[in-house]
C-alpha positions as CSV (number, residue, x, y, z in Angstrom):
1,X,69.6,66.0,103.5
2,X,65.8,65.8,102.8
3,X,64.4,67.0,99.4
4,X,63.8,70.7,99.5
5,X,66.0,71.3,102.5
6,X,68.7,74.0,102.4
7,X,72.3,72.7,102.9
8,X,73.6,73.6,106.3
9,X,76.5,71.2,106.7
10,X,79.5,70.3,104.6
11,X,82.4,67.8,105.0
12,X,85.8,68.5,103.5
13,X,89.2,66.8,103.5
14,X,92.4,68.9,103.9
15,X,95.8,67.9,102.9
16,X,99.2,69.3,101.9
17,X,100.0,70.2,98.3
18,X,102.4,67.3,98.0
19,X,99.5,64.9,98.2
20,X,98.2,66.3,94.9
21,X,101.4,67.0,93.1
22,X,102.6,63.5,93.2
23,X,100.4,60.4,93.3
24,X,100.9,58.3,96.4
25,X,102.7,61.0,98.3
26,X,101.9,61.3,102.0
27,X,99.3,63.9,103.2
28,X,99.7,65.5,106.6
29,X,96.5,67.3,107.4
30,X,97.7,67.7,111.0
31,X,100.5,70.0,109.8
32,X,98.0,72.6,108.7
33,X,98.0,75.4,111.2
34,X,94.8,76.1,113.2
35,X,94.7,79.5,111.7
36,X,94.8,78.2,108.1
37,X,92.2,75.5,109.0
38,X,89.8,78.1,110.4
39,X,90.3,80.2,107.2
40,X,89.2,77.2,105.1
41,X,86.3,76.4,107.3
42,X,85.0,80.0,107.3
43,X,85.4,80.1,103.5
44,X,83.2,77.0,103.1
45,X,80.6,78.4,105.6
46,X,80.4,81.6,103.6
47,X,80.0,79.8,100.3
48,X,77.2,77.6,101.7
49,X,75.6,80.7,103.1
50,X,75.9,82.5,99.8
51,X,74.5,79.5,97.9
52,X,71.4,79.5,100.0
53,X,70.6,83.1,99.2
54,X,68.0,83.9,96.4
55,X,69.7,84.9,93.2
56,X,68.3,88.4,93.5
57,X,70.2,88.9,96.8
58,X,73.5,87.3,95.8
59,X,76.5,89.5,95.1
60,X,77.0,90.2,91.4
61,X,79.8,91.8,89.4
62,X,80.5,93.0,85.9
63,X,82.8,91.4,83.3
64,X,83.6,92.7,79.8
65,X,83.8,89.6,77.5
66,X,85.5,89.8,74.1
67,X,83.7,87.7,71.5
68,X,84.6,87.2,67.8
69,X,82.5,87.1,64.6
70,X,83.0,86.7,60.9
71,X,80.8,88.0,58.1
72,X,80.6,88.9,54.5
73,X,82.7,91.5,52.8
74,X,81.0,94.4,54.6
75,X,82.6,97.0,56.8
76,X,82.1,100.1,58.8
77,X,85.0,102.4,59.5
78,X,84.3,103.2,63.1
79,X,83.3,101.1,66.2
80,X,79.9,101.8,67.7
81,X,78.3,101.4,71.1
82,X,74.9,100.0,71.9
83,X,72.6,99.1,74.9
84,X,73.7,102.2,76.9
85,X,77.4,101.4,76.5
86,X,77.1,97.7,77.4
87,X,78.0,96.5,73.9
88,X,81.0,97.7,71.8
89,X,81.1,96.5,68.2
90,X,84.5,97.1,66.6
91,X,85.0,97.9,63.0
92,X,85.7,94.7,60.9
93,X,89.2,93.9,59.8
94,X,90.7,91.5,57.2
95,X,92.9,88.9,58.8
96,X,94.2,85.9,56.9
97,X,91.7,86.5,54.1
98,X,88.7,86.5,56.5
99,X,86.6,89.5,57.6
100,X,86.8,89.4,61.4
101,X,84.9,91.4,63.9
102,X,85.2,91.7,67.7
103,X,82.3,92.4,69.9
104,X,82.8,93.4,73.6
105,X,79.9,92.8,75.9
106,X,79.6,94.0,79.5
107,X,77.6,91.4,81.4
108,X,76.6,91.1,85.0
109,X,76.5,87.7,86.9
110,X,77.0,85.9,90.1
111,X,79.9,84.0,88.6
112,X,82.0,84.6,85.5
113,X,80.3,81.6,83.9
114,X,76.8,83.0,84.7
115,X,77.8,86.4,83.2
116,X,79.3,84.7,80.1
117,X,76.1,82.8,79.4
118,X,74.2,86.1,79.4
119,X,76.8,87.8,77.2
120,X,76.5,85.0,74.7
121,X,72.8,85.6,74.5
122,X,73.4,89.2,73.7
123,X,76.2,88.3,71.2
124,X,73.8,86.0,69.3
125,X,71.3,88.9,69.1
126,X,74.1,91.2,67.7
127,X,74.9,88.7,65.0
128,X,71.2,88.1,64.1
129,X,70.5,91.8,63.9
130,X,73.7,92.5,61.9
131,X,72.5,89.8,59.5
132,X,69.0,91.3,59.3
133,X,70.4,94.9,58.8
134,X,73.0,94.0,56.2
135,X,71.4,91.1,54.4
136,X,74.7,89.2,54.9
137,X,75.4,86.3,57.3
138,X,77.4,87.1,60.4
139,X,78.4,84.1,62.5
140,X,80.5,83.4,65.6
141,X,84.2,82.8,64.9
142,X,86.4,80.3,66.7
143,X,88.7,81.7,69.3
144,X,90.5,80.7,72.5
145,X,88.5,78.4,74.8
146,X,89.3,80.6,77.7
147,X,87.3,83.6,78.5
148,X,88.8,86.8,77.1
149,X,88.0,89.8,79.1
150,X,88.6,93.5,79.0
151,X,89.1,95.8,82.0
152,X,87.5,99.2,82.4
153,X,84.7,101.1,80.7
154,X,83.8,100.3,77.1
155,X,84.8,103.1,74.7
156,X,85.0,103.7,71.0
157,X,88.4,105.4,71.6
158,X,91.6,103.4,71.8
159,X,93.5,100.8,69.8
160,X,91.7,97.6,71.0
161,X,91.3,96.4,67.4
162,X,95.0,96.5,66.9
163,X,95.6,94.4,70.0
164,X,93.1,91.8,69.1
165,X,94.0,91.6,65.4
166,X,97.7,92.6,65.2
167,X,98.0,91.4,61.5
168,X,94.6,92.7,60.5
169,X,94.1,95.2,57.8
170,X,91.2,97.6,57.0
171,X,88.4,96.1,54.9
172,X,87.9,99.5,53.3
173,X,88.1,99.1,49.5
174,X,87.7,95.3,49.5
175,X,84.0,95.0,50.5
176,X,80.9,97.1,50.5
177,X,80.4,99.9,53.2
178,X,77.6,99.3,55.6
179,X,75.2,102.3,55.8
180,X,74.8,104.1,59.1
181,X,71.1,103.3,59.0
182,X,72.0,99.6,59.1
183,X,74.0,100.1,62.3
184,X,71.1,102.2,63.7
185,X,68.8,99.2,63.2
186,X,71.2,97.0,65.1
187,X,71.4,99.5,68.0
188,X,67.6,100.0,68.0
189,X,67.0,96.3,67.9
190,X,69.3,95.5,70.8
191,X,67.5,98.1,73.0
192,X,64.0,96.9,71.9
193,X,64.8,93.2,72.6
194,X,66.6,93.9,76.0
195,X,63.2,94.5,77.7
196,X,61.4,91.4,78.9
197,X,58.0,92.4,77.4
198,X,55.6,90.8,75.1
199,X,57.1,92.2,71.9
200,X,60.6,90.7,72.6
201,X,59.1,87.3,73.5
202,X,57.1,87.3,70.2
203,X,59.8,88.8,68.0
204,X,62.9,86.8,69.0
205,X,61.7,83.4,67.7
206,X,60.9,84.9,64.3
207,X,64.3,86.8,64.2
208,X,66.2,83.6,65.0
209,X,64.1,81.6,62.5
210,X,65.3,84.0,59.9
211,X,68.8,83.9,61.2
212,X,68.8,80.1,61.2
213,X,67.5,80.2,57.6
214,X,70.5,82.4,56.6
215,X,72.9,80.0,58.3
216,X,71.4,77.0,56.4
217,X,71.0,78.8,53.1
218,X,74.4,78.0,51.7
219,X,74.3,74.2,52.3
220,X,70.6,73.2,52.7
221,X,68.4,75.8,50.9
222,X,65.3,73.5,51.2
223,X,65.7,73.6,55.0
224,X,66.5,77.3,55.0
225,X,63.2,78.1,53.2
226,X,61.3,76.3,56.0
227,X,63.0,78.6,58.5
228,X,62.1,81.8,56.6
229,X,58.5,80.8,56.2
230,X,58.3,79.8,59.9
231,X,59.4,83.3,60.8
232,X,56.7,84.7,58.6
233,X,54.1,82.3,59.9
234,X,54.8,83.3,63.5
235,X,54.4,87.0,62.8
236,X,51.3,86.4,60.8
237,X,49.6,84.3,63.5
238,X,47.3,87.2,64.7
239,X,45.7,87.1,61.2
240,X,44.6,83.5,61.6
241,X,41.0,82.8,62.4
242,X,39.1,79.7,63.3
243,X,35.4,78.9,62.9
244,X,33.3,78.9,66.1
245,X,31.3,75.9,65.0
246,X,31.7,72.3,66.0
247,X,32.9,69.5,63.8
248,X,31.1,66.1,64.0
249,X,32.5,62.8,62.9
250,X,30.2,59.9,61.9
251,X,32.3,57.5,64.0
252,X,33.7,59.7,66.8
253,X,31.0,62.3,67.3
254,X,31.8,65.9,68.2
255,X,35.5,66.8,67.7
256,X,37.3,69.2,70.0
257,X,39.1,71.1,67.2
258,X,37.9,73.8,64.8
259,X,38.6,74.3,61.2
260,X,40.3,77.4,59.8
261,X,38.5,80.4,58.3
262,X,41.9,82.0,57.7
263,X,44.7,79.4,57.8
264,X,48.5,79.8,58.0
265,X,49.1,80.4,54.3
266,X,46.3,82.9,54.0
267,X,47.4,84.7,57.1
268,X,51.0,84.9,55.7
269,X,49.7,86.3,52.4
270,X,47.6,88.9,54.2
271,X,50.5,90.0,56.5
272,X,53.0,90.2,53.6
273,X,50.6,92.3,51.5
274,X,50.0,94.7,54.4
275,X,53.7,95.2,55.0
276,X,54.5,95.6,51.3
277,X,51.7,98.3,51.0
278,X,53.0,100.0,54.1
279,X,56.6,100.0,53.0
280,X,56.3,100.5,49.2
281,X,52.9,102.1,48.9
282,X,51.2,102.0,45.5
283,X,54.3,100.4,44.0
284,X,53.0,97.1,45.4
285,X,49.9,95.4,44.1
286,X,48.3,92.3,45.6
287,X,47.6,90.6,42.4
288,X,47.4,87.0,41.1
289,X,51.2,86.8,40.6
290,X,51.8,87.6,44.2
291,X,49.2,85.0,45.4
292,X,50.8,82.4,43.1
293,X,54.2,83.2,44.6
294,X,52.9,82.7,48.2
295,X,51.3,79.4,47.2
296,X,54.4,78.1,45.6
297,X,56.6,79.2,48.5
298,X,54.3,77.7,51.1
299,X,53.2,74.5,49.4
300,X,56.2,73.5,47.3
301,X,59.0,74.6,49.6
302,X,57.6,74.7,53.1
303,X,55.0,71.9,53.1
304,X,56.8,69.4,50.8
305,X,59.8,69.6,53.1
306,X,57.9,69.6,56.4
307,X,55.5,66.8,55.5
308,X,57.5,64.7,53.0
309,X,61.1,65.7,53.6
310,X,61.5,66.7,49.9
311,X,64.7,68.5,48.9
312,X,63.9,70.7,45.8
313,X,67.5,71.4,44.9
314,X,70.7,69.3,44.5
315,X,71.4,69.0,48.2
316,X,73.3,65.8,49.0
317,X,73.5,64.9,45.3
318,X,69.7,64.5,45.1
319,X,67.7,66.0,42.3
320,X,64.0,65.4,42.7
321,X,62.7,67.8,40.1
322,X,63.9,65.9,37.0
323,X,63.1,62.4,35.9
324,X,66.4,61.3,34.4
325,X,69.9,61.2,35.8
326,X,71.2,62.9,32.6
327,X,70.2,66.3,34.0
328,X,72.5,66.0,37.1
329,X,75.2,68.7,37.1
330,X,73.6,70.3,34.0
331,X,73.1,74.1,34.1
332,X,69.6,75.0,35.3
333,X,69.2,77.5,32.5
334,X,69.2,74.6,30.0
335,X,65.7,73.8,28.5
336,X,64.3,70.6,30.1
337,X,61.1,68.6,29.4
338,X,59.8,71.1,26.9
339,X,60.2,74.0,29.3
340,X,62.5,77.1,28.9
341,X,64.6,76.1,31.9
342,X,65.0,73.2,34.3
343,X,62.7,73.0,37.4
344,X,65.6,74.0,39.7
345,X,65.7,77.4,38.0
346,X,62.0,78.0,38.6
347,X,62.5,77.0,42.2
348,X,65.2,79.6,42.5
349,X,62.9,82.2,41.0
350,X,60.5,81.6,43.8
351,X,62.9,81.0,46.7
352,X,65.3,83.8,46.0
353,X,62.6,86.2,47.2
354,X,61.8,84.4,50.4
355,X,64.7,85.7,52.5
356,X,64.2,89.2,51.1
357,X,60.5,89.3,51.9
358,X,61.2,87.8,55.4
359,X,63.8,90.5,56.0
360,X,61.5,93.3,55.0
361,X,58.7,92.0,57.2
362,X,61.1,91.6,60.2
363,X,62.4,95.2,59.8
364,X,58.9,96.5,59.6
365,X,57.8,94.5,62.7
366,X,60.9,95.7,64.6
367,X,60.4,99.4,63.9
368,X,56.6,99.3,64.1
369,X,56.3,102.9,62.9
370,X,56.3,104.9,59.6
371,X,60.1,105.1,59.8
372,X,60.2,101.4,58.6
373,X,59.5,102.6,55.1
374,X,62.4,105.1,55.3
375,X,64.6,102.4,56.9
376,X,63.9,99.9,54.1
377,X,64.7,102.5,51.4
378,X,67.7,103.7,53.4
379,X,69.0,100.2,53.5
380,X,68.7,100.1,49.7
381,X,66.2,97.2,49.8
382,X,64.3,97.1,46.5
383,X,60.7,95.9,46.2
384,X,60.7,92.3,45.1
385,X,59.0,91.6,41.8
386,X,56.6,88.6,42.1
387,X,56.1,88.5,38.3
388,X,59.6,87.1,37.8
389,X,59.4,83.3,37.8
390,X,62.9,82.4,36.6
391,X,66.3,83.5,37.6
392,X,68.5,85.2,35.0
393,X,71.7,83.3,34.8
394,X,74.4,82.2,32.4
395,X,76.8,79.3,32.4
396,X,80.3,79.0,30.9
397,X,81.6,75.6,29.9
398,X,85.3,75.2,30.9
399,X,87.1,72.1,29.5
400,X,89.0,71.5,32.8
401,X,86.4,72.9,35.3
402,X,83.1,71.9,33.9
403,X,80.2,74.4,34.1
404,X,80.7,77.7,35.9
405,X,77.5,79.6,36.9
406,X,77.5,83.4,36.4
407,X,74.6,85.5,37.7
């Protein structure tokens, strides 16, 4: 077949089942009836014909895929529907000490595999939006390798949760309740991102940069901070501005790039201050402490990692912020080098605000209206204080367990 040609012929080999069940057994294609042979041939012809059709013309069907997630100790008592009934998020349950959640997604595809890939895309959006709305990380949970599907229309009524988690118990009383406004943000976000318009294309990379930062936060906080600031930088890109003039090099002549009038860091600072004023009003002031925080977050934690691969914390047993090995595994609240606390504590004072600020900016960018302020307050998100440069913490020395951090 020539390149670009549509397939029009196919060759196949037919045999009896015995030839496949036992290696070396004799095959007798001649014993296949003419009627059965014609059935096989017509099936192959129809498959080739279907494969040549454009995707838009091929027959599609719906599947309801059951996917599993795990998250923090948060719960809502009732399941909820989203995306016009195409997504069913069940209430979390506690099974074997882990908060588990099932999400059922109705997806359309040419094949089950095609539909499943689309369902996984929606599932990841559900998890990212749950993380954004609750401030706690929600991740996929391992389950059977086979597709698990549900028949019929998705509904909040029924005992599906009992079937999926037969030993599960209600999370109520163990964790913290998720506010209805949080679930409303998830529903609104799924609907807003379902459309293939400019907003979804611009917003999704920032949302998943934040989500990736939340995933990395527990193990590699230095890398997590890069993800959070990348999310901010992408949303702030419209605030950047380049000079219209030409640069000239004494050796190379005129250069084809232009210098920044408003660079990445300045654009992020401007965008964050706009969002903070919009959400918190006069409670926020763009002062020197705020600008110092942006500079520390961007230069020390974003640029030092991006350009020099510097870990600022104790990841992988590396401590770059102290000169002597004697400070390894010592509480960060202990005075060091003539300062009130060790450098790691100052880093935490800066970086602890980065995911919070990113979360506020993403919620504001998603809602786009005055309701963002009500939503942020409804989610009980407090205005970050940029004047706090150190974390309050205490350590308890245990003879058998070493230092235990309490915050």
